[in-house]
C-alpha positions as CSV (number, residue, x, y, z in Angstrom):
1,M,-20.8,44.1,62.0
2,T,-20.6,46.0,58.5
3,F,-23.1,45.1,55.7
4,V,-20.8,42.6,53.6
5,K,-19.6,40.7,57.1
6,E,-23.4,40.2,57.6
7,N,-24.8,39.8,54.5
8,R,-21.9,38.4,52.2
9,P,-20.1,36.4,54.5
10,G,-18.2,34.7,51.5
11,S,-16.3,38.0,50.4
12,L,-13.1,37.3,50.5
13,I,-11.9,40.7,52.2
14,Q,-14.7,41.3,54.2
15,R,-15.4,44.7,53.4
16,A,-16.9,46.6,50.4
17,A,-14.0,48.0,47.9
18,S,-12.7,51.5,48.6
19,V,-13.0,54.8,46.1
20,E,-9.3,54.0,45.7
21,E,-9.7,50.7,44.7
22,V,-12.6,51.4,42.3
23,S,-10.6,54.4,41.0
24,N,-7.4,52.2,40.5
25,M,-9.3,49.5,38.2
26,A,-10.5,52.5,35.9
27,V,-6.7,53.7,35.8
28,Y,-5.7,50.8,34.7
29,V,-8.4,50.0,31.9
30,S,-7.8,53.3,30.5
31,S,-4.2,53.2,30.2
32,P,-1.6,50.9,28.0
33,L,-1.0,48.4,30.6
34,A,-4.7,47.0,29.6
35,S,-3.7,46.9,26.0
36,A,-4.4,42.8,26.0
37,T,-7.9,43.3,28.0
38,T,-10.7,43.0,25.6
39,V,-14.2,42.4,26.3
40,A,-13.9,41.7,29.4
41,A,-16.1,42.1,32.7
42,L,-13.9,43.6,35.6
43,R,-15.6,43.1,38.8
44,V,-14.0,45.5,41.9
45,D,-16.5,43.8,44.4
46,G,-13.9,42.3,46.9
47,G,-14.4,38.9,46.2
48,V,-18.4,38.8,47.0
49,V,-19.1,37.1,43.9
50,D,-17.6,34.0,43.7
51,T,-18.3,33.0,39.8
52,P,-16.2,34.3,36.8
53,F,-19.6,35.3,35.1
């Protein structure tokens, strides 16, 4: 079993985020597509944290 499955059973995707998934978020927040995203904490954690804050 992976660390996430053993220690974070509530994870929605049951794995750690990939490097590509994290970099995709970085590309998004630095692009014009994120122009309406202000003062946000954006998590790339695969659903490990189940609260909005």
